[in-house]
N, C-alpha and C positions, 0 to 999 in steps of 0.2 A: 570838551569831550570827557565824559566819565570814564575813568581807567580803573577796571576792576583787576586787582592782583590776586592770583590764586596761588597762596603759599600752603605749604605743608612741610614735608621734608626737606625740600628745597625752596630757598627764599628767593622771591624775585628782586628784592633790593640788593642781595647778595650777588645774584647773577649780573645785574647791572655793574656792580662794582667790579667784579672780576671778569666781566666780558664772556660769560657762560652764554651758551645758546638759549634762546627764548622761542617761545611759540606764542602767537597772539591770533585773536579773531577780532577784527573790526567791523562793527555794524556798518551797513551800506550807507547809511545816513550820516555817519561821523559821530553819532550821538554817544556811543559808548564803545569801549574796547575791553577784552579780557585778555590778560597776558598771564604767563606762568613760565617757570623754568621747563625746558623741553623734557626733562627727565620726570617731571612732576605729572605731566599729562600725555606726552607721547604724540597724540593725535589731536586735531582740532575738535572731531566731535566728542572725544573724552573730556577735553577741557571744558566745552560748552556744557556737558551733562554735569561736571563737576560743580559748576556754578548755577544749575538749575535751568538751563536753556534746553528745550525739548530738542531731540533729534531732527525733527521736522524742519527747525528753524536754522540749521547749519547752512542752508542755502541763502541765508540772509546777512551773511558775514563774508568779508574779504578774509582769507587765510594766509598768514605768512609764518615763516621761521626765520629767526634773524640774530644777528649779533652786531656790533659795531662797524663791521666792515661791509655787510650786505644784509639785504632782506630777500629771501626767496619766496616768491608769491606763488601760492597754489592757484593757478588760473584756471578755474572751473566756472563758466558762465552759465548760470541757471536758465532753463529754457523759457522761464516766465519773467526774466529780469526786466522790471520796469514795464511789464506788459508790452513789450516791443515785439511784434511777430516777425518782422524781417531780421533773419539771422545776422546779415553784416551789420545793420545798424544796431542790433542788441549787443553783439560782441564788442563794437566800436564803442558804445556808451559804457560798457562794463570796464573796458580797458581804460578809458579817460576818466571815470569816476573812481576806479580803484587805484590809480596813480595819485590822484588828489586826495583821498581819503587815507591811503596808507601813508603817504608822506606828511600829512598833517599828523597823524598818530606818532609817527617815528620822531618829527620835529618836538612835539609835545613832550615826549620822554627823554629828549636831549640826544637823540641817535640821528646823525646825518649820513645814513648808510645808503648805498646804492640799492635800487629796486630792481630785482632779476626776476625773469620768468624762466625757470629751468626748461630745458629742451623737451622734456617729457609733457609739459603743458603748453606748448606753443602750437599745437594742432590747429585750433580755430584761427589764430593769428597768421598762421602760414596759409590757410585757406582764404583769408582776406587778401593777402598779398599776392596770391596767385590768381585771384578773380573766381575761384571755384564757386563761392557762395553767390556770385553774381552771375553764374551761367555762362561765363566767358571761358574760352579754351586756351588762354595764354599760360 
């Protein structure tokens, strides 16, 4: 995986050393990741723009904020993810792929952090668990 460190006023290496919060966008295929101190970029779309990735391409990256204790995943599954039309299959694939790619990225940089999906991003997962996306009434 190619890891691009976006440095500026705040150094990524210093953030690693001091366990400062970081932000990363990890490509769906696991081919590259862009990482920055969170104060350097603030939002994923800003980080991507700073390294020359267009705004339209933000939906091609898994997005996390993290430190050594945990990685919070901004779980937003694009409607065209892998061109899977069925929503439940698409969200399931996104979930599985995301955990794999994000874990690979974290391991590569030497972080063995928990991967969490904050409550505000669990809507699609909760729909799957209740069967709403399958048309069930349970």
